[in-house]
C-alpha positions as CSV (number, residue, x, y, z in Angstrom):
1,M,0.1,0.0,0.0
2,K,3.1,2.3,0.3
3,N,3.8,2.2,-2.9
4,L,0.7,3.0,-3.9
5,T,0.7,5.9,-1.6
6,K,3.9,6.8,-3.3
7,R,2.9,6.4,-7.0
8,L,0.4,8.5,-6.9
9,A,1.7,11.1,-4.5
10,A,4.7,11.5,-6.7
11,P,2.1,12.2,-9.9
12,L,0.4,14.6,-8.3
13,A,3.7,16.4,-6.5
14,L,4.9,16.8,-9.8
15,A,1.6,18.3,-11.8
16,L,1.3,20.8,-8.8
17,A,5.1,21.9,-8.6
18,T,4.6,22.5,-12.4
19,G,1.7,23.3,-13.1
20,G,1.4,20.8,-16.0
21,L,-2.5,20.6,-16.8
22,A,-4.2,23.8,-18.2
23,A,-6.2,25.3,-15.2
24,C,-9.5,26.8,-16.8
25,S,-11.2,28.2,-19.9
26,Q,-10.0,31.1,-18.9
27,D,-6.3,32.9,-19.2
28,P,-4.1,34.5,-16.5
29,G,-5.8,37.8,-16.1
30,T,-9.4,37.2,-16.8
31,P,-11.7,37.4,-14.1
32,G,-11.5,34.6,-11.1
33,V,-7.5,34.4,-11.7
34,T,-6.5,36.4,-8.5
35,D,-3.1,37.7,-7.6
36,E,-3.0,36.9,-3.8
37,S,0.7,37.5,-3.8
38,G,0.4,39.5,-0.5
39,V,-1.4,37.4,1.7
40,D,-0.1,36.2,4.4
41,G,-0.3,32.3,4.5
42,T,0.0,29.6,2.7
43,L,-2.5,27.6,0.7
44,A,-1.0,24.5,3.1
45,D,-1.5,26.8,6.1
46,A,-5.6,27.6,5.2
47,I,-6.0,24.2,4.7
48,G,-4.3,23.3,8.0
49,G,-5.9,26.4,10.0
50,A,-9.6,26.0,8.0
51,A,-12.5,25.0,10.2
52,G,-14.0,21.5,9.2
53,M,-11.4,20.7,6.8
54,T,-9.7,17.8,9.1
55,T,-10.4,15.3,7.0
56,V,-8.8,16.7,3.6
57,G,-5.6,18.5,5.7
58,S,-5.1,14.6,7.2
59,A,-5.2,13.2,3.6
60,L,-3.0,15.7,2.1
61,D,-0.7,15.7,5.5
62,D,-0.5,11.6,5.5
63,S,0.3,11.9,1.8
64,G,3.2,14.7,2.2
65,L,0.9,16.8,-0.3
66,D,0.7,19.7,1.8
67,S,4.3,20.2,1.1
68,V,3.5,21.2,-2.2
69,F,0.6,23.5,-1.4
70,D,3.1,25.3,0.9
71,G,5.2,25.7,-2.5
72,P,5.6,29.1,-4.9
73,G,2.8,27.4,-7.5
74,A,-0.7,28.6,-7.6
75,Y,-3.7,26.6,-6.9
76,T,-7.5,26.4,-5.8
77,I,-8.6,23.5,-4.2
78,F,-12.8,22.6,-4.2
79,A,-12.4,21.2,-0.5
80,P,-14.9,19.1,0.7
81,N,-15.5,19.3,3.9
82,D,-15.3,17.1,6.9
83,A,-19.6,16.8,6.6
84,A,-18.9,16.3,2.9
85,F,-17.3,13.4,3.8
86,E,-19.4,12.0,7.1
87,A,-22.5,12.2,4.4
88,L,-21.0,9.3,2.6
89,G,-22.3,7.5,5.3
90,D,-20.0,3.7,4.8
91,D,-17.9,4.5,2.6
92,T,-16.2,7.6,4.9
93,K,-14.8,4.5,6.7
94,T,-12.7,3.1,3.4
95,L,-11.4,6.4,2.8
96,T,-10.3,8.0,5.7
97,G,-8.7,4.0,7.1
98,E,-5.0,4.7,7.3
99,D,-4.4,2.1,4.8
100,Q,-7.0,3.6,2.3
101,R,-5.1,7.5,1.9
102,P,-4.3,7.1,-1.4
103,I,-7.8,6.2,-3.2
104,L,-8.0,9.7,-1.0
105,V,-5.9,12.0,-2.7
106,A,-6.7,10.3,-6.4
107,I,-10.1,11.5,-5.5
108,L,-8.8,14.9,-4.3
109,R,-7.0,15.7,-7.9
110,D,-10.4,15.8,-9.1
111,H,-10.9,18.7,-6.6
112,V,-7.5,20.8,-7.3
113,V,-7.3,23.0,-10.3
114,P,-4.3,25.2,-11.4
115,G,-3.9,28.9,-10.9
116,A,-5.9,31.1,-7.8
117,V,-10.0,31.4,-8.5
118,T,-12.1,33.0,-6.0
119,P,-16.0,31.9,-6.7
120,E,-16.7,35.5,-7.2
121,G,-14.8,34.7,-10.8
122,I,-16.2,31.4,-11.9
123,N,-19.8,33.5,-11.5
124,Q,-18.1,35.9,-13.6
125,A,-17.0,33.7,-16.0
126,I,-20.9,32.1,-16.2
127,K,-22.2,35.0,-16.7
128,D,-19.5,36.0,-19.8
129,A,-20.1,32.8,-21.6
130,G,-24.0,33.1,-20.5
131,G,-23.6,29.3,-18.7
132,T,-21.7,26.5,-18.0
133,V,-17.6,26.6,-17.5
134,K,-15.4,24.1,-17.2
135,M,-11.7,23.7,-15.6
136,R,-9.5,21.0,-16.0
137,T,-8.4,19.5,-12.5
138,L,-5.0,17.4,-11.6
139,G,-6.9,14.3,-11.8
140,E,-7.2,15.2,-15.5
141,G,-10.8,15.5,-15.7
142,S,-13.1,18.2,-15.7
143,I,-15.2,20.0,-13.2
144,S,-17.8,22.7,-14.5
145,F,-19.5,25.2,-13.1
146,S,-22.8,26.6,-13.3
147,D,-25.8,28.8,-11.8
148,G,-27.5,26.2,-9.2
149,P,-30.8,26.8,-7.3
150,D,-28.4,27.8,-4.2
151,G,-25.9,29.5,-5.9
152,L,-23.0,28.3,-7.5
153,L,-23.1,24.4,-8.6
154,I,-20.3,22.7,-9.0
155,T,-20.2,19.1,-11.1
156,G,-17.3,16.4,-10.7
157,P,-16.1,14.4,-13.6
158,D,-18.4,11.4,-12.7
159,G,-21.4,13.7,-12.3
160,A,-21.2,14.4,-8.4
161,K,-22.8,18.2,-7.3
162,A,-22.1,20.0,-4.8
163,T,-22.5,23.8,-3.4
164,L,-20.4,26.3,-1.7
165,A,-20.0,25.3,2.6
166,G,-18.5,28.6,3.4
167,E,-16.1,31.5,1.9
168,A,-13.3,31.3,-0.2
169,I,-9.7,31.3,2.1
170,A,-7.0,33.3,-0.4
171,A,-3.7,32.5,0.8
172,S,-0.3,33.3,-1.1
173,N,-0.1,31.0,-3.1
174,G,-4.0,30.1,-4.0
175,V,-7.5,30.0,-2.9
176,L,-9.2,27.2,-0.8
177,V,-12.9,26.6,-1.9
178,P,-15.0,24.9,0.9
179,I,-17.7,22.4,-0.4
180,D,-20.5,20.9,0.5
181,G,-19.7,17.1,-1.5
182,V,-17.1,14.9,-2.7
183,L,-17.0,15.5,-6.6
184,A,-15.3,12.4,-6.9
185,S,-16.1,8.6,-6.9
186,A,-13.3,6.3,-5.7
187,P,-10.8,5.1,-8.7
188,A,-11.1,1.2,-9.1
189,T,-9.0,-0.8,-7.2
190,Q,-6.7,-3.1,-9.4
């Protein structure tokens, strides 16, 4: 299982460190992409200090990926809060067990996009596009954003839906956006 952790963590760390995937349908400098260089604290600090982010924080810490979010690259994590993981019921136990951390990390890749993107910027992009906006994730899938009955609606690669679960937190190298759902299911085991 430790080899699986290393196999999943290394590609994510490399993708995060190099910004190897396209962030979204927007170019830097357009609405929704922010320059947070003057903000104190990194994205890792924001995740570690945010209420209700224990599961996400633990997964990143245990895998060693928290150090990537301490680096210079800018990323946005649409982070499921603890209640989102608890809502999975029995599946939560399989995702939060120590031996299941690699699966949780693989799921989290579909919650991270390169660049610092704010909910306000996403809403502006939806308005400008006249509808749905898609962004490429580090899991090589896409998440889409649209207007929902309760505000911004986020749809994951497998159709799972979530909404905002609190204020976004800007950091010096990215944005933490708490959401109320898990956007990706566990990958098939081999």
